[in-house]
C-alpha positions in Angstrom: 35.7 85.2 -67.6 34.2 85.4 -71.1 33.6 88.7 -72.7 29.8 88.0 -72.8 29.7 87.2 -69.0 31.9 90.2 -68.2 29.6 92.5 -70.1 26.5 91.0 -68.5 27.9 91.3 -65.0 29.8 94.6 -65.1 29.2 96.8 -68.2 25.4 96.6 -68.1 25.4 97.7 -64.4 27.7 100.7 -65.1 25.5 101.7 -68.0 22.4 101.6 -65.8 24.2 104.1 -63.4 24.9 106.4 -66.3 21.3 106.2 -67.5 20.1 107.0 -64.0 22.2 110.2 -64.1 20.8 111.3 -67.4 17.2 110.6 -66.3 17.9 112.6 -63.1 19.1 115.5 -65.2 15.8 115.4 -67.1 13.9 115.4 -63.9 15.8 118.4 -62.6 15.3 120.3 -65.8 11.6 119.6 -65.8 11.2 120.6 -62.1 13.2 123.8 -62.6 11.0 124.8 -65.6 7.9 124.2 -63.5 9.3 126.3 -60.6 10.4 129.1 -63.0 6.9 129.1 -64.5 8.1 130.2 -67.9 10.7 129.1 -70.5 13.1 132.0 -69.7 16.8 131.3 -69.3 17.4 133.7 -66.4 14.3 132.5 -64.5 15.3 128.9 -65.2 18.8 129.5 -63.8 17.4 131.2 -60.8 15.0 128.3 -60.1 18.0 126.0 -60.2 19.9 128.1 -57.8 17.0 128.7 -55.4 15.8 125.1 -55.1 17.0 121.7 -54.0 16.1 118.7 -56.1 15.6 115.0 -55.3 15.7 113.0 -58.6 16.3 109.3 -58.9 20.0 109.7 -58.4 19.7 111.4 -55.0 19.7 115.0 -53.6 21.1 117.7 -55.9 21.7 121.4 -55.0 23.3 124.1 -57.1 26.0 126.5 -56.1 25.9 130.2 -56.8 28.0 129.8 -59.9 25.7 127.0 -61.2 27.7 124.0 -60.3 25.7 120.9 -59.3 26.5 119.6 -55.8 25.6 116.0 -55.3 27.0 112.8 -53.8 28.6 110.6 -56.5 28.8 107.0 -55.6 32.3 105.5 -55.7 33.0 101.8 -56.2 36.2 99.7 -56.2 36.9 96.5 -58.0 37.4 93.7 -55.5 37.4 90.0 -56.3 36.1 90.7 -59.8 33.2 92.7 -58.5 32.5 96.4 -58.1 31.9 97.1 -54.4 30.3 100.4 -53.2 32.8 102.2 -50.9 31.2 105.7 -50.9 28.9 107.2 -49.6 30.0 105.7 -46.4 26.6 105.3 -44.9 25.6 102.9 -47.7 28.9 101.2 -48.2 29.2 97.6 -47.2 32.9 97.5 -48.0 35.9 99.7 -47.0 38.5 101.1 -49.3 41.2 98.5 -49.9 44.4 100.3 -51.1 46.3 98.6 -53.8 49.7 97.1 -52.7 52.8 98.8 -53.9 53.9 97.8 -57.5 56.9 95.9 -56.2 54.6 93.7 -54.0 52.1 92.7 -56.7 
Protein backbone atom coordinates (compact mmCIF):
# COMPACT_ATOMS: atom_id res chain seq x y z
CA UNK A 1 0.00 0.00 0.00
CA UNK A 2 1.43 3.36 -0.97
CA UNK A 3 1.99 6.09 1.61
CA UNK A 4 -0.52 8.32 -0.20
CA UNK A 5 -3.22 5.63 -0.17
CA UNK A 6 -2.51 4.74 3.48
CA UNK A 7 -2.85 8.41 4.46
CA UNK A 8 -6.10 8.80 2.50
CA UNK A 9 -7.64 5.65 3.96
CA UNK A 10 -6.44 5.73 7.56
CA UNK A 11 -4.72 8.89 8.77
CA UNK A 12 -7.41 11.28 7.49
CA UNK A 13 -10.14 9.27 9.23
CA UNK A 14 -8.23 9.34 12.52
CA UNK A 15 -7.71 13.10 12.24
CA UNK A 16 -11.43 13.59 11.71
CA UNK A 17 -12.08 11.78 15.00
CA UNK A 18 -9.59 14.04 16.79
CA UNK A 19 -11.16 17.12 15.22
CA UNK A 20 -14.55 15.93 16.43
CA UNK A 21 -13.27 15.76 20.02
CA UNK A 22 -11.88 19.30 19.87
CA UNK A 23 -15.13 20.59 18.37
CA UNK A 24 -17.07 18.79 21.11
CA UNK A 25 -14.91 20.46 23.75
CA UNK A 26 -15.74 23.88 22.26
CA UNK A 27 -19.43 22.99 22.34
CA UNK A 28 -19.21 21.97 26.00
CA UNK A 29 -17.34 25.15 26.95
CA UNK A 30 -19.90 27.29 25.13
CA UNK A 31 -22.86 25.53 26.75
CA UNK A 32 -21.31 25.69 30.22
CA UNK A 33 -20.70 29.43 29.88
CA UNK A 34 -24.33 29.89 28.82
CA UNK A 35 -25.54 27.83 31.78
CA UNK A 36 -23.26 29.72 34.19
CA UNK A 37 -24.60 33.02 32.86
CA UNK A 38 -21.31 34.80 33.51
CA UNK A 39 -17.59 34.42 32.78
CA UNK A 40 -16.64 33.39 36.29
CA UNK A 41 -14.34 30.41 36.85
CA UNK A 42 -16.20 29.01 39.88
CA UNK A 43 -19.63 29.33 38.27
CA UNK A 44 -18.31 27.85 35.04
CA UNK A 45 -16.90 24.85 36.93
CA UNK A 46 -20.17 24.41 38.80
CA UNK A 47 -22.10 24.53 35.50
CA UNK A 48 -19.84 21.73 34.21
CA UNK A 49 -20.44 19.63 37.30
CA UNK A 50 -24.21 20.22 37.47
CA UNK A 51 -25.07 19.50 33.83
CA UNK A 52 -24.78 16.78 31.23
CA UNK A 53 -23.75 17.67 27.70
CA UNK A 54 -24.44 16.07 24.34
CA UNK A 55 -21.89 17.44 21.83
CA UNK A 56 -21.04 15.91 18.43
CA UNK A 57 -18.86 13.25 20.09
CA UNK A 58 -21.65 11.88 22.32
CA UNK A 59 -22.86 12.32 25.87
CA UNK A 60 -20.44 13.84 28.40
CA UNK A 61 -20.83 14.19 32.15
CA UNK A 62 -18.36 15.53 34.70
CA UNK A 63 -17.36 13.87 37.97
CA UNK A 64 -17.19 15.80 41.22
CA UNK A 65 -13.44 16.32 40.82
CA UNK A 66 -13.91 17.68 37.28
CA UNK A 67 -12.97 14.64 35.22
CA UNK A 68 -14.95 14.17 32.02
CA UNK A 69 -16.90 10.93 31.79
CA UNK A 70 -17.66 9.81 28.25
CA UNK A 71 -17.59 6.80 26.00
CA UNK A 72 -14.43 6.67 23.93
CA UNK A 73 -14.74 4.66 20.74
CA UNK A 74 -12.14 1.89 20.39
CA UNK A 75 -11.11 0.37 17.11
CA UNK A 76 -8.82 -2.47 16.11
CA UNK A 77 -6.80 -2.96 12.96
CA UNK A 78 -8.14 -5.98 11.06
CA UNK A 79 -7.36 -6.82 7.43
CA UNK A 80 -5.74 -3.40 6.91
CA UNK A 81 -8.82 -1.56 8.16
CA UNK A 82 -9.79 -0.02 11.47
CA UNK A 83 -12.90 -1.76 12.77
CA UNK A 84 -15.02 -0.35 15.61
CA UNK A 85 -15.11 -2.77 18.55
CA UNK A 86 -16.45 -0.48 21.32
CA UNK A 87 -19.01 0.73 22.33
CA UNK A 88 -20.48 -2.71 21.89
CA UNK A 89 -23.93 -1.50 20.82
CA UNK A 90 -22.42 0.15 17.70
CA UNK A 91 -19.65 -2.35 16.98
CA UNK A 92 -20.01 -4.57 13.96
CA UNK A 93 -16.88 -6.54 14.85
CA UNK A 94 -15.69 -8.30 17.98
CA UNK A 95 -12.27 -8.09 19.56
CA UNK A 96 -9.82 -10.40 17.86
CA UNK A 97 -6.90 -11.05 20.20
CA UNK A 98 -3.46 -11.16 18.63
CA UNK A 99 -1.91 -14.63 18.50
CA UNK A 100 1.05 -15.30 20.79
CA UNK A 101 4.40 -14.08 19.41
CA UNK A 102 5.64 -17.61 18.76
CA UNK A 103 2.59 -18.33 16.56
CA UNK A 104 2.87 -15.28 14.28
